[in-house]
PyMOL Python script that loads the backbone (N, CA, C, O; Angstrom):
from pymol import cmd

cmd.read_pdbstr("""\
ATOM      1  N   MET A   1       0.390 -13.615  25.297  1.00  0.00           N
ATOM      2  CA  MET A   1       0.616 -12.332  24.642  1.00  0.00           C
ATOM      3  C   MET A   1       0.884 -12.601  23.150  1.00  0.00           C
ATOM      4  O   MET A   1       1.606 -13.534  22.796  1.00  0.00           O
ATOM      5  N   ASP A   2       0.303 -11.785  22.305  1.00  0.00           N
ATOM      6  CA  ASP A   2       0.495 -11.867  20.858  1.00  0.00           C
ATOM      7  C   ASP A   2       1.944 -11.584  20.503  1.00  0.00           C
ATOM      8  O   ASP A   2       2.595 -10.752  21.135  1.00  0.00           O
ATOM      9  N   ARG A   3       2.449 -12.276  19.491  1.00  0.00           N
ATOM     10  CA  ARG A   3       3.864 -12.113  19.095  1.00  0.00           C
ATOM     11  C   ARG A   3       4.179 -10.684  18.666  1.00  0.00           C
ATOM     12  O   ARG A   3       5.243 -10.162  18.998  1.00  0.00           O
ATOM     13  N   ASP A   4       3.269 -10.044  17.932  1.00  0.00           N
ATOM     14  CA  ASP A   4       3.536  -8.666  17.512  1.00  0.00           C
ATOM     15  C   ASP A   4       3.502  -7.707  18.694  1.00  0.00           C
ATOM     16  O   ASP A   4       4.267  -6.743  18.734  1.00  0.00           O
ATOM     17  N   THR A   5       2.630  -7.960  19.644  1.00  0.00           N
ATOM     18  CA  THR A   5       2.601  -7.125  20.851  1.00  0.00           C
ATOM     19  C   THR A   5       3.914  -7.256  21.604  1.00  0.00           C
ATOM     20  O   THR A   5       4.482  -6.267  22.067  1.00  0.00           O
ATOM     21  N   GLU A   6       4.385  -8.484  21.721  1.00  0.00           N
ATOM     22  CA  GLU A   6       5.661  -8.731  22.389  1.00  0.00           C
ATOM     23  C   GLU A   6       6.809  -8.080  21.603  1.00  0.00           C
ATOM     24  O   GLU A   6       7.716  -7.488  22.188  1.00  0.00           O
ATOM     25  N   ALA A   7       6.755  -8.198  20.286  1.00  0.00           N
ATOM     26  CA  ALA A   7       7.802  -7.616  19.433  1.00  0.00           C
ATOM     27  C   ALA A   7       7.870  -6.105  19.596  1.00  0.00           C
ATOM     28  O   ALA A   7       8.958  -5.529  19.602  1.00  0.00           O
ATOM     29  N   VAL A   8       6.722  -5.463  19.728  1.00  0.00           N
ATOM     30  CA  VAL A   8       6.707  -4.007  19.908  1.00  0.00           C
ATOM     31  C   VAL A   8       7.504  -3.626  21.148  1.00  0.00           C
ATOM     32  O   VAL A   8       8.296  -2.684  21.113  1.00  0.00           O
ATOM     33  N   GLY A   9       7.302  -4.342  22.231  1.00  0.00           N
ATOM     34  CA  GLY A   9       8.040  -4.038  23.459  1.00  0.00           C
ATOM     35  C   GLY A   9       9.538  -4.177  23.283  1.00  0.00           C
ATOM     36  O   GLY A   9      10.303  -3.307  23.701  1.00  0.00           O
ATOM     37  N   TYR A  10       9.956  -5.268  22.667  1.00  0.00           N
ATOM     38  CA  TYR A  10      11.391  -5.476  22.449  1.00  0.00           C
ATOM     39  C   TYR A  10      11.970  -4.467  21.467  1.00  0.00           C
ATOM     40  O   TYR A  10      13.084  -3.976  21.649  1.00  0.00           O
ATOM     41  N   ARG A  11      11.206  -4.166  20.431  1.00  0.00           N
ATOM     42  CA  ARG A  11      11.701  -3.203  19.436  1.00  0.00           C
ATOM     43  C   ARG A  11      11.824  -1.805  20.026  1.00  0.00           C
ATOM     44  O   ARG A  11      12.753  -1.069  19.693  1.00  0.00           O
ATOM     45  N   ARG A  12      10.897  -1.437  20.895  1.00  0.00           N
ATOM     46  CA  ARG A  12      10.995  -0.117  21.528  1.00  0.00           C
ATOM     47  C   ARG A  12      12.240  -0.029  22.403  1.00  0.00           C
ATOM     48  O   ARG A  12      12.893   1.013  22.451  1.00  0.00           O
ATOM     49  N   GLN A  13      12.571  -1.122  23.096  1.00  0.00           N
ATOM     50  CA  GLN A  13      13.798  -1.150  23.895  1.00  0.00           C
ATOM     51  C   GLN A  13      15.023  -1.031  22.989  1.00  0.00           C
ATOM     52  O   GLN A  13      15.948  -0.272  23.278  1.00  0.00           O
ATOM     53  N   ALA A  14      15.020  -1.789  21.892  1.00  0.00           N
ATOM     54  CA  ALA A  14      16.141  -1.740  20.952  1.00  0.00           C
ATOM     55  C   ALA A  14      16.283  -0.347  20.355  1.00  0.00           C
ATOM     56  O   ALA A  14      17.396   0.142  20.162  1.00  0.00           O
ATOM     57  N   LEU A  15      15.158   0.289  20.065  1.00  0.00           N
ATOM     58  CA  LEU A  15      15.185   1.627  19.489  1.00  0.00           C
ATOM     59  C   LEU A  15      15.925   2.598  20.407  1.00  0.00           C
ATOM     60  O   LEU A  15      16.753   3.384  19.948  1.00  0.00           O
ATOM     61  N   LEU A  16      15.627   2.542  21.695  1.00  0.00           N
ATOM     62  CA  LEU A  16      16.323   3.416  22.648  1.00  0.00           C
ATOM     63  C   LEU A  16      17.823   3.158  22.652  1.00  0.00           C
ATOM     64  O   LEU A  16      18.616   4.098  22.687  1.00  0.00           O
ATOM     65  N   LEU A  17      18.214   1.892  22.616  1.00  0.00           N
ATOM     66  CA  LEU A  17      19.634   1.552  22.631  1.00  0.00           C
ATOM     67  C   LEU A  17      20.343   2.030  21.366  1.00  0.00           C
ATOM     68  O   LEU A  17      21.438   2.586  21.439  1.00  0.00           O
ATOM     69  N   TYR A  18      19.726   1.816  20.218  1.00  0.00           N
ATOM     70  CA  TYR A  18      20.365   2.242  18.963  1.00  0.00           C
ATOM     71  C   TYR A  18      20.443   3.760  18.866  1.00  0.00           C
ATOM     72  O   TYR A  18      21.406   4.303  18.325  1.00  0.00           O
ATOM     73  N   ARG A  19      19.435   4.442  19.388  1.00  0.00           N
ATOM     74  CA  ARG A  19      19.486   5.910  19.386  1.00  0.00           C
ATOM     75  C   ARG A  19      20.628   6.394  20.256  1.00  0.00           C
ATOM     76  O   ARG A  19      21.368   7.299  19.869  1.00  0.00           O
ATOM     77  N   ARG A  20      20.775   5.797  21.432  1.00  0.00           N
ATOM     78  CA  ARG A  20      21.875   6.185  22.330  1.00  0.00           C
ATOM     79  C   ARG A  20      23.231   5.903  21.698  1.00  0.00           C
ATOM     80  O   ARG A  20      24.179   6.669  21.870  1.00  0.00           O
ATOM     81  N   ALA A  21      23.313   4.794  20.963  1.00  0.00           N
ATOM     82  CA  ALA A  21      24.577   4.410  20.332  1.00  0.00           C
ATOM     83  C   ALA A  21      24.858   5.217  19.071  1.00  0.00           C
ATOM     84  O   ALA A  21      25.983   5.222  18.571  1.00  0.00           O
ATOM     85  N   GLY A  22      23.839   5.898  18.557  1.00  0.00           N
ATOM     86  CA  GLY A  22      24.022   6.682  17.337  1.00  0.00           C
ATOM     87  C   GLY A  22      24.038   5.851  16.066  1.00  0.00           C
ATOM     88  O   GLY A  22      24.534   6.303  15.034  1.00  0.00           O
ATOM     89  N   ASP A  23      23.496   4.635  16.133  1.00  0.00           N
ATOM     90  CA  ASP A  23      23.461   3.754  14.964  1.00  0.00           C
ATOM     91  C   ASP A  23      22.185   4.044  14.183  1.00  0.00           C
ATOM     92  O   ASP A  23      21.130   3.472  14.456  1.00  0.00           O
ATOM     93  N   ARG A  24      22.297   4.931  13.217  1.00  0.00           N
ATOM     94  CA  ARG A  24      21.114   5.414  12.499  1.00  0.00           C
ATOM     95  C   ARG A  24      20.473   4.333  11.638  1.00  0.00           C
ATOM     96  O   ARG A  24      19.247   4.248  11.576  1.00  0.00           O
ATOM     97  N   TYR A  25      21.278   3.505  10.974  1.00  0.00           N
ATOM     98  CA  TYR A  25      20.698   2.450  10.148  1.00  0.00           C
ATOM     99  C   TYR A  25      19.923   1.456  11.016  1.00  0.00           C
ATOM    100  O   TYR A  25      18.807   1.070  10.671  1.00  0.00           O
ATOM    101  N   ALA A  26      20.511   1.043  12.137  1.00  0.00           N
ATOM    102  CA  ALA A  26      19.819   0.111  13.029  1.00  0.00           C
ATOM    103  C   ALA A  26      18.540   0.747  13.574  1.00  0.00           C
ATOM    104  O   ALA A  26      17.525   0.067  13.729  1.00  0.00           O
ATOM    105  N   GLU A  27      18.586   2.031  13.863  1.00  0.00           N
ATOM    106  CA  GLU A  27      17.392   2.739  14.328  1.00  0.00           C
ATOM    107  C   GLU A  27      16.303   2.675  13.263  1.00  0.00           C
ATOM    108  O   GLU A  27      15.146   2.398  13.578  1.00  0.00           O
ATOM    109  N   ALA A  28      16.660   2.927  12.020  1.00  0.00           N
ATOM    110  CA  ALA A  28      15.690   2.862  10.931  1.00  0.00           C
ATOM    111  C   ALA A  28      15.147   1.448  10.753  1.00  0.00           C
ATOM    112  O   ALA A  28      13.956   1.263  10.501  1.00  0.00           O
ATOM    113  N   ASP A  29      16.011   0.462  10.883  1.00  0.00           N
ATOM    114  CA  ASP A  29      15.592  -0.928  10.747  1.00  0.00           C
ATOM    115  C   ASP A  29      14.566  -1.296  11.825  1.00  0.00           C
ATOM    116  O   ASP A  29      13.571  -1.964  11.545  1.00  0.00           O
ATOM    117  N   VAL A  30      14.820  -0.858  13.044  1.00  0.00           N
ATOM    118  CA  VAL A  30      13.882  -1.126  14.139  1.00  0.00           C
ATOM    119  C   VAL A  30      12.568  -0.378  13.907  1.00  0.00           C
ATOM    120  O   VAL A  30      11.495  -0.933  14.142  1.00  0.00           O
ATOM    121  N   LEU A  31      12.642   0.857  13.455  1.00  0.00           N
ATOM    122  CA  LEU A  31      11.419   1.606  13.165  1.00  0.00           C
ATOM    123  C   LEU A  31      10.597   0.917  12.077  1.00  0.00           C
ATOM    124  O   LEU A  31       9.368   0.893  12.153  1.00  0.00           O
ATOM    125  N   ASP A  32      11.259   0.363  11.074  1.00  0.00           N
ATOM    126  CA  ASP A  32      10.563  -0.394  10.036  1.00  0.00           C
ATOM    127  C   ASP A  32       9.845  -1.588  10.659  1.00  0.00           C
ATOM    128  O   ASP A  32       8.676  -1.834  10.361  1.00  0.00           O
ATOM    129  N   GLY A  33      10.532  -2.324  11.513  1.00  0.00           N
ATOM    130  CA  GLY A  33       9.913  -3.458  12.193  1.00  0.00           C
ATOM    131  C   GLY A  33       8.759  -3.043  13.075  1.00  0.00           C
ATOM    132  O   GLY A  33       7.740  -3.731  13.133  1.00  0.00           O
ATOM    133  N   LEU A  34       8.909  -1.922  13.765  1.00  0.00           N
ATOM    134  CA  LEU A  34       7.803  -1.405  14.574  1.00  0.00           C
ATOM    135  C   LEU A  34       6.595  -1.089  13.701  1.00  0.00           C
ATOM    136  O   LEU A  34       5.458  -1.397  14.057  1.00  0.00           O
ATOM    137  N   GLY A  35       6.855  -0.476  12.561  1.00  0.00           N
ATOM    138  CA  GLY A  35       5.764  -0.168  11.645  1.00  0.00           C
ATOM    139  C   GLY A  35       5.026  -1.419  11.217  1.00  0.00           C
ATOM    140  O   GLY A  35       3.796  -1.439  11.170  1.00  0.00           O
ATOM    141  N   THR A  36       5.771  -2.455  10.908  1.00  0.00           N
ATOM    142  CA  THR A  36       5.161  -3.720  10.502  1.00  0.00           C
ATOM    143  C   THR A  36       4.331  -4.314  11.635  1.00  0.00           C
ATOM    144  O   THR A  36       3.202  -4.753  11.414  1.00  0.00           O
ATOM    145  N   SER A  37       4.881  -4.329  12.838  1.00  0.00           N
ATOM    146  CA  SER A  37       4.134  -4.869  13.984  1.00  0.00           C
ATOM    147  C   SER A  37       2.879  -4.052  14.262  1.00  0.00           C
ATOM    148  O   SER A  37       1.804  -4.613  14.476  1.00  0.00           O
ATOM    149  N   TYR A  38       3.011  -2.728  14.259  1.00  0.00           N
ATOM    150  CA  TYR A  38       1.832  -1.890  14.494  1.00  0.00           C
ATOM    151  C   TYR A  38       0.777  -2.121  13.420  1.00  0.00           C
ATOM    152  O   TYR A  38      -0.416  -2.164  13.720  1.00  0.00           O
ATOM    153  N   SER A  39       1.203  -2.267  12.188  1.00  0.00           N
ATOM    154  CA  SER A  39       0.263  -2.509  11.101  1.00  0.00           C
ATOM    155  C   SER A  39      -0.492  -3.824  11.323  1.00  0.00           C
ATOM    156  O   SER A  39      -1.711  -3.879  11.159  1.00  0.00           O
ATOM    157  N   ARG A  40       0.223  -4.859  11.688  1.00  0.00           N
ATOM    158  CA  ARG A  40      -0.408  -6.162  11.948  1.00  0.00           C
ATOM    159  C   ARG A  40      -1.363  -6.111  13.125  1.00  0.00           C
ATOM    160  O   ARG A  40      -2.339  -6.859  13.180  1.00  0.00           O
ATOM    161  N   LEU A  41      -1.074  -5.220  14.071  1.00  0.00           N
ATOM    162  CA  LEU A  41      -1.930  -5.077  15.251  1.00  0.00           C
ATOM    163  C   LEU A  41      -3.122  -4.161  15.002  1.00  0.00           C
ATOM    164  O   LEU A  41      -3.909  -3.905  15.914  1.00  0.00           O
ATOM    165  N   GLY A  42      -3.261  -3.667  13.778  1.00  0.00           N
ATOM    166  CA  GLY A  42      -4.380  -2.784  13.457  1.00  0.00           C
ATOM    167  C   GLY A  42      -4.213  -1.384  14.005  1.00  0.00           C
ATOM    168  O   GLY A  42      -5.198  -0.727  14.343  1.00  0.00           O
ATOM    169  N   ARG A  43      -2.974  -0.919  14.096  1.00  0.00           N
ATOM    170  CA  ARG A  43      -2.678   0.421  14.618  1.00  0.00           C
ATOM    171  C   ARG A  43      -1.981   1.227  13.516  1.00  0.00           C
ATOM    172  O   ARG A  43      -0.789   1.517  13.613  1.00  0.00           O
ATOM    173  N   PRO A  44      -2.735   1.588  12.466  1.00  0.00           N
ATOM    174  CA  PRO A  44      -2.122   2.219  11.292  1.00  0.00           C
ATOM    175  C   PRO A  44      -1.449   3.560  11.565  1.00  0.00           C
ATOM    176  O   PRO A  44      -0.435   3.870  10.940  1.00  0.00           O
ATOM    177  N   GLU A  45      -1.985   4.359  12.481  1.00  0.00           N
ATOM    178  CA  GLU A  45      -1.373   5.660  12.746  1.00  0.00           C
ATOM    179  C   GLU A  45       0.033   5.479  13.317  1.00  0.00           C
ATOM    180  O   GLU A  45       0.960   6.196  12.941  1.00  0.00           O
ATOM    181  N   GLN A  46       0.182   4.517  14.227  1.00  0.00           N
ATOM    182  CA  GLN A  46       1.491   4.261  14.816  1.00  0.00           C
ATOM    183  C   GLN A  46       2.429   3.636  13.782  1.00  0.00           C
ATOM    184  O   GLN A  46       3.628   3.914  13.777  1.00  0.00           O
ATOM    185  N   ALA A  47       1.878   2.792  12.908  1.00  0.00           N
ATOM    186  CA  ALA A  47       2.687   2.198  11.840  1.00  0.00           C
ATOM    187  C   ALA A  47       3.242   3.289  10.936  1.00  0.00           C
ATOM    188  O   ALA A  47       4.430   3.292  10.613  1.00  0.00           O
ATOM    189  N   VAL A  48       2.389   4.205  10.532  1.00  0.00           N
ATOM    190  CA  VAL A  48       2.821   5.288   9.642  1.00  0.00           C
ATOM    191  C   VAL A  48       3.867   6.157  10.331  1.00  0.00           C
ATOM    192  O   VAL A  48       4.847   6.560   9.704  1.00  0.00           O
ATOM    193  N   ARG A  49       3.672   6.446  11.602  1.00  0.00           N
ATOM    194  CA  ARG A  49       4.644   7.267  12.344  1.00  0.00           C
ATOM    195  C   ARG A  49       6.011   6.573  12.368  1.00  0.00           C
ATOM    196  O   ARG A  49       7.037   7.218  12.155  1.00  0.00           O
ATOM    197  N   ALA A  50       6.025   5.265  12.626  1.00  0.00           N
ATOM    198  CA  ALA A  50       7.296   4.520  12.659  1.00  0.00           C
ATOM    199  C   ALA A  50       7.933   4.502  11.277  1.00  0.00           C
ATOM    200  O   ALA A  50       9.133   4.739  11.145  1.00  0.00           O
ATOM    201  N   TRP A  51       7.138   4.222  10.242  1.00  0.00           N
ATOM    202  CA  TRP A  51       7.689   4.174   8.886  1.00  0.00           C
ATOM    203  C   TRP A  51       8.185   5.535   8.418  1.00  0.00           C
ATOM    204  O   TRP A  51       9.178   5.618   7.695  1.00  0.00           O
ATOM    205  N   ARG A  52       7.506   6.595   8.822  1.00  0.00           N
ATOM    206  CA  ARG A  52       8.002   7.936   8.472  1.00  0.00           C
ATOM    207  C   ARG A  52       9.363   8.186   9.098  1.00  0.00           C
ATOM    208  O   ARG A  52      10.257   8.745   8.463  1.00  0.00           O
ATOM    209  N   GLY A  53       9.514   7.763  10.358  1.00  0.00           N
ATOM    210  CA  GLY A  53      10.808   7.914  11.020  1.00  0.00           C
ATOM    211  C   GLY A  53      11.893   7.123  10.310  1.00  0.00           C
ATOM    212  O   GLY A  53      12.999   7.622  10.100  1.00  0.00           O
ATOM    213  N   ALA A  54      11.574   5.884   9.940  1.00  0.00           N
ATOM    214  CA  ALA A  54      12.546   5.056   9.215  1.00  0.00           C
ATOM    215  C   ALA A  54      12.892   5.689   7.875  1.00  0.00           C
ATOM    216  O   ALA A  54      14.059   5.736   7.485  1.00  0.00           O
ATOM    217  N   HIS A  55      11.876   6.174   7.177  1.00  0.00           N
ATOM    218  CA  HIS A  55      12.106   6.784   5.866  1.00  0.00           C
ATOM    219  C   HIS A  55      12.986   8.024   5.978  1.00  0.00           C
ATOM    220  O   HIS A  55      13.883   8.234   5.161  1.00  0.00           O
ATOM    221  N   SER A  56      12.729   8.826   6.973  1.00  0.00           N
ATOM    222  CA  SER A  56      13.517  10.039   7.176  1.00  0.00           C
ATOM    223  C   SER A  56      14.991   9.709   7.397  1.00  0.00           C
ATOM    224  O   SER A  56      15.869  10.329   6.797  1.00  0.00           O
ATOM    225  N   ILE A  57      15.254   8.738   8.252  1.00  0.00           N
ATOM    226  CA  ILE A  57      16.642   8.355   8.529  1.00  0.00           C
ATOM    227  C   ILE A  57      17.303   7.779   7.285  1.00  0.00           C
ATOM    228  O   ILE A  57      18.419   8.161   6.934  1.00  0.00           O
ATOM    229  N   LEU A  58      16.608   6.858   6.620  1.00  0.00           N
ATOM    230  CA  LEU A  58      17.194   6.214   5.440  1.00  0.00           C
ATOM    231  C   LEU A  58      17.445   7.217   4.326  1.00  0.00           C
ATOM    232  O   LEU A  58      18.417   7.089   3.582  1.00  0.00           O
ATOM    233  N   THR A  59      16.583   8.205   4.205  1.00  0.00           N
ATOM    234  CA  THR A  59      16.796   9.264   3.220  1.00  0.00           C
ATOM    235  C   THR A  59      18.016  10.100   3.611  1.00  0.00           C
ATOM    236  O   THR A  59      18.852  10.426   2.768  1.00  0.00           O
ATOM    237  N   ASP A  60      18.107  10.441   4.898  1.00  0.00           N
ATOM    238  CA  ASP A  60      19.247  11.229   5.383  1.00  0.00           C
ATOM    239  C   ASP A  60      20.579  10.539   5.125  1.00  0.00           C
ATOM    240  O   ASP A  60      21.567  11.195   4.794  1.00  0.00           O
ATOM    241  N   ILE A  61      20.609   9.213   5.277  1.00  0.00           N
ATOM    242  CA  ILE A  61      21.871   8.498   5.088  1.00  0.00           C
ATOM    243  C   ILE A  61      21.991   7.937   3.669  1.00  0.00           C
ATOM    244  O   ILE A  61      22.896   7.156   3.376  1.00  0.00           O
ATOM    245  N   ALA A  62      21.077   8.340   2.800  1.00  0.00           N
ATOM    246  CA  ALA A  62      21.090   7.948   1.386  1.00  0.00           C
ATOM    247  C   ALA A  62      21.116   6.430   1.195  1.00  0.00           C
ATOM    248  O   ALA A  62      21.863   5.903   0.370  1.00  0.00           O
ATOM    249  N   HIS A  63      20.288   5.747   1.972  1.00  0.00           N
ATOM    250  CA  HIS A  63      20.233   4.287   1.875  1.00  0.00           C
ATOM    251  C   HIS A  63      19.108   3.873   0.925  1.00  0.00           C
ATOM    252  O   HIS A  63      18.019   4.442   0.984  1.00  0.00           O
ATOM    253  N   PRO A  64      19.349   2.901   0.058  1.00  0.00           N
ATOM    254  CA  PRO A  64      18.332   2.497  -0.920  1.00  0.00           C
ATOM    255  C   PRO A  64      17.069   1.887  -0.307  1.00  0.00           C
ATOM    256  O   PRO A  64      16.044   1.802  -0.983  1.00  0.00           O
ATOM    257  N   ARG A  65      17.122   1.465   0.948  1.00  0.00           N
ATOM    258  CA  ARG A  65      15.912   0.923   1.584  1.00  0.00           C
ATOM    259  C   ARG A  65      14.827   1.972   1.772  1.00  0.00           C
ATOM    260  O   ARG A  65      13.691   1.629   2.099  1.00  0.00           O
ATOM    261  N   ALA A  66      15.153   3.228   1.573  1.00  0.00           N
ATOM    262  CA  ALA A  66      14.131   4.272   1.689  1.00  0.00           C
ATOM    263  C   ALA A  66      12.974   3.996   0.735  1.00  0.00           C
ATOM    264  O   ALA A  66      11.820   4.274   1.062  1.00  0.00           O
ATOM    265  N   ALA A  67      13.275   3.451  -0.439  1.00  0.00           N
ATOM    266  CA  ALA A  67      12.225   3.132  -1.416  1.00  0.00           C
ATOM    267  C   ALA A  67      11.294   2.043  -0.886  1.00  0.00           C
ATOM    268  O   ALA A  67      10.091   2.076  -1.144  1.00  0.00           O
ATOM    269  N   GLU A  68      11.838   1.090  -0.156  1.00  0.00           N
ATOM    270  CA  GLU A  68      11.022   0.027   0.448  1.00  0.00           C
ATOM    271  C   GLU A  68      10.040   0.623   1.455  1.00  0.00           C
ATOM    272  O   GLU A  68       8.875   0.231   1.512  1.00  0.00           O
ATOM    273  N   ILE A  69      10.527   1.568   2.242  1.00  0.00           N
ATOM    274  CA  ILE A  69       9.673   2.196   3.255  1.00  0.00           C
ATOM    275  C   ILE A  69       8.588   3.029   2.577  1.00  0.00           C
ATOM    276  O   ILE A  69       7.465   3.101   3.077  1.00  0.00           O
ATOM    277  N   GLU A  70       8.902   3.650   1.462  1.00  0.00           N
ATOM    278  CA  GLU A  70       7.886   4.392   0.715  1.00  0.00           C
ATOM    279  C   GLU A  70       6.747   3.469   0.309  1.00  0.00           C
ATOM    280  O   GLU A  70       5.584   3.871   0.338  1.00  0.00           O
ATOM    281  N   ARG A  71       7.073   2.227  -0.072  1.00  0.00           N
ATOM    282  CA  ARG A  71       6.026   1.271  -0.438  1.00  0.00           C
ATOM    283  C   ARG A  71       5.165   0.919   0.775  1.00  0.00           C
ATOM    284  O   ARG A  71       3.950   0.762   0.649  1.00  0.00           O
ATOM    285  N   HIS A  72       5.787   0.795   1.944  1.00  0.00           N
ATOM    286  CA  HIS A  72       5.005   0.546   3.162  1.00  0.00           C
ATOM    287  C   HIS A  72       4.027   1.699   3.403  1.00  0.00           C
ATOM    288  O   HIS A  72       2.856   1.483   3.713  1.00  0.00           O
ATOM    289  N   LEU A  73       4.531   2.919   3.254  1.00  0.00           N
ATOM    290  CA  LEU A  73       3.687   4.094   3.476  1.00  0.00           C
ATOM    291  C   LEU A  73       2.549   4.160   2.461  1.00  0.00           C
ATOM    292  O   LEU A  73       1.417   4.488   2.816  1.00  0.00           O
ATOM    293  N   ALA A  74       2.843   3.854   1.216  1.00  0.00           N
ATOM    294  CA  ALA A  74       1.796   3.858   0.192  1.00  0.00           C
ATOM    295  C   ALA A  74       0.755   2.786   0.502  1.00  0.00           C
ATOM    296  O   ALA A  74      -0.442   3.017   0.330  1.00  0.00           O
ATOM    297  N   GLY A  75       1.201   1.618   0.958  1.00  0.00           N
ATOM    298  CA  GLY A  75       0.271   0.556   1.335  1.00  0.00           C
ATOM    299  C   GLY A  75      -0.570   0.943   2.530  1.00  0.00           C
ATOM    300  O   GLY A  75      -1.756   0.622   2.592  1.00  0.00           O
ATOM    301  N   ALA A  76       0.040   1.634   3.484  1.00  0.00           N
ATOM    302  CA  ALA A  76      -0.702   2.080   4.668  1.00  0.00           C
ATOM    303  C   ALA A  76      -1.770   3.081   4.271  1.00  0.00           C
ATOM    304  O   ALA A  76      -2.862   3.083   4.839  1.00  0.00           O
ATOM    305  N   ALA A  77      -1.467   3.930   3.303  1.00  0.00           N
ATOM    306  CA  ALA A  77      -2.457   4.904   2.839  1.00  0.00           C
ATOM    307  C   ALA A  77      -3.646   4.181   2.219  1.00  0.00           C
ATOM    308  O   ALA A  77      -4.788   4.617   2.368  1.00  0.00           O
ATOM    309  N   GLY A  78      -3.383   3.087   1.532  1.00  0.00           N
ATOM    310  CA  GLY A  78      -4.448   2.322   0.913  1.00  0.00           C
ATOM    311  C   GLY A  78      -5.287   1.533   1.905  1.00  0.00           C
ATOM    312  O   GLY A  78      -6.447   1.218   1.639  1.00  0.00           O
ATOM    313  N   HIS A  79      -4.692   1.214   3.054  1.00  0.00           N
ATOM    314  CA  HIS A  79      -5.404   0.415   4.048  1.00  0.00           C
ATOM    315  C   HIS A  79      -5.950   1.219   5.216  1.00  0.00           C
ATOM    316  O   HIS A  79      -6.619   0.662   6.086  1.00  0.00           O
ATOM    317  N   ALA A  80      -5.683   2.487   5.250  1.00  0.00           N
ATOM    318  CA  ALA A  80      -6.118   3.315   6.380  1.00  0.00           C
ATOM    319  C   ALA A  80      -7.343   4.126   6.020  1.00  0.00           C
ATOM    320  O   ALA A  80      -7.541   5.230   6.527  1.00  0.00           O
ATOM    321  N   GLY A  81      -8.159   3.579   5.147  1.00  0.00           N
ATOM    322  CA  GLY A  81      -9.359   4.308   4.765  1.00  0.00           C
ATOM    323  C   GLY A  81      -9.047   5.496   3.898  1.00  0.00           C
ATOM    324  O   GLY A  81      -9.859   6.412   3.767  1.00  0.00           O
ATOM    325  N   ASN A  82      -7.849   5.485   3.293  1.00  0.00           N
ATOM    326  CA  ASN A  82      -7.420   6.592   2.439  1.00  0.00           C
ATOM    327  C   ASN A  82      -7.552   7.938   3.133  1.00  0.00           C
ATOM    328  O   ASN A  82      -8.053   8.905   2.561  1.00  0.00           O
ATOM    329  N   ARG A  83      -7.098   7.979   4.362  1.00  0.00           N
ATOM    330  CA  ARG A  83      -7.119   9.241   5.103  1.00  0.00           C
ATOM    331  C   ARG A  83      -6.263  10.260   4.370  1.00  0.00           C
ATOM    332  O   ARG A  83      -5.203   9.907   3.854  1.00  0.00           O
ATOM    333  N   PRO A  84      -6.686  11.496   4.311  1.00  0.00           N
ATOM    334  CA  PRO A  84      -5.945  12.523   3.572  1.00  0.00           C
ATOM    335  C   PRO A  84      -4.487  12.652   3.997  1.00  0.00           C
ATOM    336  O   PRO A  84      -3.613  12.831   3.149  1.00  0.00           O
ATOM    337  N   GLU A  85      -4.211  12.564   5.297  1.00  0.00           N
ATOM    338  CA  GLU A  85      -2.829  12.759   5.738  1.00  0.00           C
ATOM    339  C   GLU A  85      -1.935  11.624   5.256  1.00  0.00           C
ATOM    340  O   GLU A  85      -0.741  11.834   5.038  1.00  0.00           O
ATOM    341  N   HIS A  86      -2.482  10.440   5.087  1.00  0.00           N
ATOM    342  CA  HIS A  86      -1.693   9.316   4.595  1.00  0.00           C
ATOM    343  C   HIS A  86      -1.504   9.436   3.091  1.00  0.00           C
ATOM    344  O   HIS A  86      -0.411   9.195   2.579  1.00  0.00           O
ATOM    345  N   ARG A  87      -2.559   9.806   2.382  1.00  0.00           N
ATOM    346  CA  ARG A  87      -2.464   9.951   0.916  1.00  0.00           C
ATOM    347  C   ARG A  87      -1.476  11.027   0.544  1.00  0.00           C
ATOM    348  O   ARG A  87      -0.649  10.829  -0.346  1.00  0.00           O
ATOM    349  N   SER A  88      -1.547  12.175   1.216  1.00  0.00           N
ATOM    350  CA  SER A  88      -0.666  13.285   0.845  1.00  0.00           C
ATOM    351  C   SER A  88       0.786  12.925   1.106  1.00  0.00           C
ATOM    352  O   SER A  88       1.659  13.324   0.335  1.00  0.00           O
ATOM    353  N   TYR A  89       1.071  12.179   2.177  1.00  0.00           N
ATOM    354  CA  TYR A  89       2.457  11.799   2.444  1.00  0.00           C
ATOM    355  C   TYR A  89       2.944  10.841   1.369  1.00  0.00           C
ATOM    356  O   TYR A  89       4.038  11.018   0.835  1.00  0.00           O
ATOM    357  N   ALA A  90       2.158   9.839   1.047  1.00  0.00           N
ATOM    358  CA  ALA A  90       2.576   8.837   0.052  1.00  0.00           C
ATOM    359  C   ALA A  90       2.780   9.507  -1.310  1.00  0.00           C
ATOM    360  O   ALA A  90       3.714   9.165  -2.036  1.00  0.00           O
ATOM    361  N   ARG A  91       1.922  10.447  -1.653  1.00  0.00           N
ATOM    362  CA  ARG A  91       2.043  11.130  -2.941  1.00  0.00           C
ATOM    363  C   ARG A  91       3.243  12.048  -2.991  1.00  0.00           C
ATOM    364  O   ARG A  91       3.827  12.240  -4.058  1.00  0.00           O
ATOM    365  N   SER A  92       3.626  12.621  -1.857  1.00  0.00           N
ATOM    366  CA  SER A  92       4.718  13.605  -1.869  1.00  0.00           C
ATOM    367  C   SER A  92       6.080  12.935  -2.004  1.00  0.00           C
ATOM    368  O   SER A  92       7.090  13.623  -2.155  1.00  0.00           O
ATOM    369  N   ARG A  93       6.125  11.635  -1.955  1.00  0.00           N
ATOM    370  CA  ARG A  93       7.403  10.903  -2.063  1.00  0.00           C
ATOM    371  C   ARG A  93       7.594  10.337  -3.413  1.00  0.00           C
ATOM    372  O   ARG A  93       8.611   9.694  -3.674  1.00  0.00           O
TER     373      ARG A  93
END
""", "prot")
cmd.dss("prot")
cmd.show_as("cartoon", "prot")
cmd.util.cbc("prot")
cmd.orient("prot")
């Protein structure tokens, strides 16, 4: 099994635990990792969905890592064939 495929499984389990525990920063951190794994696996739509979730949480808790996630989203827009939905999200931030 590919390491990123394996990581997705573990990260999804961790995501459920952090959500139940109410640890928003850890949830965002896991979503960021999921986005990275999905991106490496060639699954840009899932990567963008995970990064959007991370960005939303980090923005809500006023964490400076939100800017890092914005860069991931902008990069995803550039690598996803410049799909309109990706471009508009990256531009709106």
